[in-house]
N, C-alpha and C positions, 0 to 999 in steps of 0.2 A: 617191282615193275618188270614186265617181260622184256626180252630183247627187242621184240617188234615194237612195243609201245615206246621203249627207250629210243629206238632209231627214229620213230616218228617225231618224238619230242626234240631230238637233236636237230631235226630238219626245220623246225619252226623258227622263222626269222626273229631276231631279238625284239623288233618293234611289235610283234604279235604276241609276245609272252605276257602273261598276267601273273603277278605275285600278290598273294594275300598275306597280310601280317596279322597274326593272332596274339593278343595279350593273354597270358596263361598263368593260372595259379601255380605256384612252385611245386606243390605236392600232388598235382594232378598226374595221373598215369593213363587216362582213358582218351582225352580229347585229341591228343596228337596222333596216335595211330588211327583213330576213327576218322578224323579229318583227312588223313592221307588216303585211307581206303575210299572214302566218298569221292575224292577228287581224282582217283586213279583213271577214270574214263575221260578225263579232260587233260590231254597231254600238254596243252599250252599253259596250264595253270599249275603253279607251285604254291606251297603253303609254308610259311616261316613263323617261328614262335619266339616270343620274348617273355621270359618268366619274371615274376616278382613274388615276394614271400607271402604265402597264404597257407596256414596249417590248421586253423580252427574256424569252424562256422558256428557261431553262437551270438547271443545278444549282449555278451560282455563287451565293455568298452575296448578292451585290448583286441578282441576279435574284429570289431567294427573298424578299428584304426588300421587294420591291414589293407583296407580299401581306400586309404587316403590317396589323393590325386597324384602327389609327387612321384612315388615309386612307379605308378602306372605310366606317367609321362616319360620317366627315364627309360623304361623298357620300350616305349613307343619310339623314342628318339633313336634308339639303337636299331629298331626295325626299319626306320626311315633310311638308315644307311644302306639297306638292301634295296632301296628304290621300290618299295611295295606300292601297289596301285590302290589298296584299301587297307584300313586297319579295323580290326574287330576286337572288342573286349569279350573274350570267350569265357564268360562267367556270369553268375546269376545273382550277384549281390543286390542289384536293383529290385529284386523280388521282395526283399525285406527292408531295404533302405529307401525305396521309392524310385520310380522311373525317372524323376528329375535328376537323380544322381548320374544316371547313364546319359541323359540328354545333355547335361552340362559337361560331362566328361568327353563325349563325342565332339562337342563344339571345341573343347580345348585340344583334343587330339588333332582335329582338322587344322586348327590354328598352328600347332606345333609342326606337323608333318607336311601340310599342304595337300593331303589326300583325304578323300571322304572317309568317314568313320561310322561304325555302328556297334551294336552289342548283341549278344545272344537274346537278351530279354527284349530289346527294341525290335529285333527281327521277329521274335515270337508275336509281339503285339501287332506288328505290321501284317504278319500272315493272318492272324485271327481277324483283324478288321477288314482285310482284303477279301476274306471268305465270308464275312458276316456272321462269325461265330462268337457268341457271348455267354454260353453255358458250358462250363468246362469241369472236368474232374482232374485232380492234382495228385501227382506222385512225386515224392522227394525222399532223400535220406535224412532230413534235418530233425532237429529237436522241436519239442512242442512250441516253445516261444517263437522260434523262427518261423515255424509253419503258420502260426496265428498271424504273424506280421505279414506273411506272403498273402494270405487270404484277405487281409485288410487292404493291402496294396492293390490286389486285383479288383476288389470291390470299388475302390476309389477310381479305378480306370475303366469301370463299367462291366466287369466280368462277374458272373455268378458262379461260385464253386459248388457243384452239386454234391461232391463227396471228395474226401482226401485220404491218403495213406502216407505215413512217413515212418522212418526207421529209428528215430530218436538217437541219431549219431551226430557227433560234433567234430570228430577228427577227419579232416578232409581226405587224407590218404585212405582211410578206411572205406570211404564211399566207393572207391575203385575196386574193392575186394568183395562187394556185394554180389552174390551169385545171380546169374541170369534168371534162374527159375524163380527167385524171390521177386525180382523186378517184374517178371511176367505175371506172377500171382497178384501183385498189387494192381497192375494195369487191368487185369481181368475183373478184379473186385470192384474198382471204382467205375468201370464201364457199364455196370448194371444200373446206375442211378439216374439215367436220362440225360447225360451230357451230350453236347454236339461234338466234342473232341476231348481227348485225354492229353494232358500236359505232363511231361517228365522234366522237372525243373532241377537240373544239376548237370554240370559239364564234366563230372567225374563219375557218372553212372554209365555202365555199359548197356544202355538201352537202345541206342540207334540201330544196331544190327538186328534187333528183335522186331523192329517196327513193321516191315512188310508182312511177315507171317501173322503177327498179332492183329494188324489192321484187317486182314482178310477174315480172321476169326471173329472179331468183335464188331466189324462193320462200321468203325468210326476212324477218323484220322487221329493219329498219335503224333504229337509235336514234341520232339526231343530237343533239348536246348543246344546240344552240339550241332544238330542238323539246322536249327534256326540260325545259328551263328554262320555256318557255311552259306546257307540260303541268302541271308541278309548281306553278307560280304560280297557274294557274287553279283547281287543286284546293284551294287555300287560300281561294278565293272561292266564291260561290254559282253560278258559271258552269261547267257541265259541259264538260270538254275534248272530249267526243264531238261537240259542236256544230261543232268545226273539221273540215272535210272537205277532202280533196284533198292532205293532207300525210302520208299513210302510216298504217300499222297502229297506231302508238303511240296515236293519238287515237281510233281506231275499235274497237280490239280489246284493248288492254292497260289494266288497272286500271279 
């Protein structure tokens, strides 16, 4: 943060400050710095993170158990101590476990913290429905079985996946090491199959910084799940997401 922006932030009255609480997989390295960069232009908004253990993304029961409600509620309870104005589950497990998992979780989060709650996946679907988009292409780092479950979940929610690419990785930390050129290559490939939008589903892929340039190149909106988390969380506060500039069509044109 520059000295000028810091000075402006220091001058904001306490009652005008907005704090976003993000539930974060423990092995993620991407979403925290990206969220901070996205929100840099909003001096009254700060973002705060609570981690719980997630190291593997697969269909194994041990991996699925990482997303049990109790650890997430414990992390949210600690975020509530910071008097956050909204809580967001900044992860994509509802993609393969079903959106009702996130709907039920957000209801429990609201009951626990007393503040509104959302998730990156619920924000994604809110944005798609608000824009009338139902034909999408999908990019993830996940393994075959998880990818198939995501496509099935999307179909149950009324989305048609025109094409998909995935990296067949299961170690969550490894997702954050995928080079930008590989992510861009996958996005360009799936964009040729007639979708209305490209979805990047994973909050530990460094895709969001690539979005503005790639959107201009392919002529389609690209919805990254870190961006949909920030977008959805802001919509629960008095801060319009449209004030975020330079991060793609999601903030300027959708919802």
